[in-house]
C-alpha positions, 0 to 999 in steps of 0.5 A, a space after each residue: 244483159 251483155 254479161 250473160 252474152 259473154 258467158 254464153 260465148 264461153 259456154 260454147 267453148 269460144 276463146 273470148 277474153 275479158 279484154 276483148 269483151 271490154 273492147 266490144 263494150 267500149 265500141 258500143 259506148 263510142 257509138 260505132 254502130 250508132 250511125 245512119 239508121 241507128 243500131 241494129 241487130 245486124 250491126 251488133 252481130 258483125 261488131 261482136 264477131 269482129 271484136 270477139 272472134 279472132 279465128 274464122 274457124 270459130 265463126 260457126 260456134 259464134 253463130 250458134 251461140 249468138 242465135 241461141 242467146 238472141 232467140 228469134 233473131 236469125 236473119 243475119 244476111 238478109 236478102 228479104 229486108 224489103 219484106 216485113 218480118 212480121 209477114 213471115 213469123 210462124 203462127 200456125 202449121 198447115 196440115 194437108 192430106 195427100 189429096 188436098 196437096 195434089 189439087 194445088 196448082 203448079 205455076 211454072 217457072 215464068 209465071 212464078 217469077 212474074 207473079 213474085 215481081 207483082 206481089 213486091 209492088 202490090 202487097 201492103 200487109 201480112 197474110 196468113 193461111 192464104 193461097 196467093 200472097 207472101 205469107 205463112 201457113 197457107 198454100 201460096 207459092 211464096 213465104 214460109 211454113 206452108 205447102 206448095 209443090 213449087 214455090 219460093 221459100 222466104 224467111 223459113 229456117 229450113 227445108 220442110 217439103 224439099 219442093 222450093 224452086 228458089 230460096 230468098 234468104 242467103 244461108 251460111 254453110 259449114 265446111 265438111 270436116 276432113 279430120 273427123 274420126 272414122 267410125 269404120 274403116 270400110 270407107 277407106 278400104 273401099 276407096 283403096 280399090 282406086 289407088 294405083 302405085 308406081 315407083 318414081 324419084 330418088 332411091 329413098 326406100 329400103 327394099 327389104 326382100 332384095 336386101 335379104 337375098 343380097 346379104 345371104 348371097 354375100 356370105 352374111 355381109 350386109 348389102 343394103 338395096 334401095 328402090 325409089 319410093 312408091 307413090 299413089 298416082 291416082 288423081 281425084 277431083 272431088 266436088 261436094 254438095 253442101 247445105 240445104 238437104 245435104 245437112 242430113 248427110 253431113 256426118 257420112 260425107 265427112 267420113 267420106 271426105 276424111 277417108 279420101 284425104 288420107 287415101 289420095 295424095 293428089 286430091 283437089 276438092 271444091 263445093 257447090 250447092 244443089 247443082 254445079 253452075 259457073 263457079 265453085 268454092 273451097 271455103 263456105 264462109 267466103 263462097 261469094 267473095 272467093 269464087 273459083 270459075 268452073 271454066 278455070 277448074 276445067 282448064 286447070 286439071 288434066 283429063 287424067 283426074 277422076 271426077 267424083 260428085 258427092 250430093 243427094 241430087 235432091 232439088 227442083 228440076 228447074 235448078 238443073 234445066 233452067 237458066 236462072 234456076 239456081 235457088 241463090 242467084 240468077 245463073 246465066 246457063 243451066 246446071 245441066 250444061 255445066 255437068 256436061 262440060 265437066 263430064 266431057 273434060 274428065 272422062 272418068 267420073 261418078 256421082 255418089 249419092 248419100 240418099 237411100 237408093 230406094 227413094 231415088 225413083 221418086 225424085 225427078 231431079 235424081 232421075 235427071 242427074 242420073 241421065 246426065 251422068 250416064 247412069 254412073 250414080 252410086 249410093 254412099 254404101 260399102 257396095 256402092 263405093 266399091 262399084 264406083 271405085 271399080 268404074 273409076 279404076 278402068 
C-alpha cells in the first residue's frame, strides 16, 4: 500500500528519496503513532510530512498528493471532531427553486449561535434532508451540502452558495506566488502611474546627456558626469484576502502581486481572510502561529504608505459588523472598526476587487465595504487599476 503512496508523491514532483521513505516505514514499525488512542490518519499525515518533506514550500504539493491517494480523508485540521463524520457525508444534493429558497427563514446571529450550542448537547444521530439539526442536504443552518440563507458550514469541502456566516473547519491557505509570469504587461503599466522617482545617495549613475554636452564643450575630451541614482519613493502596504471565495481569483491576484513586487521597491504585504481583524499574517501555513497584531502594523509604518486592499469583499455582513462574526474565530471587535482604524492611519488608500463590477450591487457585504472605503473600490481591470493609481498618487 505505502509503495504506491511513495510513487504518488514522486508523480506529484515531490523530492522524496527512498532513504526518507525507509525512515517513515521504520517509524511506523517502531510504533511512533501507536500511542494512546491508536494510530489515526491525522497522526500518519503528520508523521509522513515530517519524514518525507524537508522544505515547507512543498507542503501544498504534499497535501494534494496525500488527499488524492487517501480519497475521502480530507479533514486534517479538525475543529469538528466532536461531530461524527457520518453525519456530514454527502449522499444527496438538494435542489430548491428561487421561490422555495426565499421562504427559508434567517435565524439571526444570536439565535443561530444559541441553537448550535443546544444541538451539540441534544443531537445523537445522523440527519439528512432536514431543516433543524446538524446534517446534510437539507435546509438546516448547520451542516453540509444543503441550502440556508445564513448558516454555519460544517464538514463541506468548499463554498457553494457563499452565504455561510461561519465555517467550522479550519482551512489551509496557499500563499500567492509573487514569481508568476505575467500574461500581459498591462498590470505593470497601470501600476507605474503610482511610481514617483527622486534622486538621492552617492553619485553612482552616469548622466549620459550631461556627459555628451560636457565632452563636446571640452573639444572632444571625455568628461564623465555622474548623478545620484534615481529611486522609487512610493511606499505601498498591500493587504490581500486569501482563501474561500478568493480561490476563484488566485491567478489574477498573483499577477497583480507579482507586478507590484517588481514595480515598487518599498512594498510590504500581509494576508487576511474575508475582513481585517486584530491580526494579519505573512505566511499562510503559519497564520495561527506567526500572527502580526494589526495594531503593530498600524504603528510600524508611516502614514506616507499607500494602503491597498485586495479582496472580493464577498462574505456575510456579520463578518464586517458583528463582534465574533469571523468565520474562523471569535473576534472581540468587528472588522468594520479595524478597517476604519487602518484608513485613518493611512489616508491614501483604495480597495481593489477582482469580482466583476456588474455584480457588486447584488452583494450586501460589498456595499458595506464600499461605504467603509468611502467609495474607493475599484475593479481588478486595466481601467480600474489606473483609476486606483491616480487616486493614490494625489
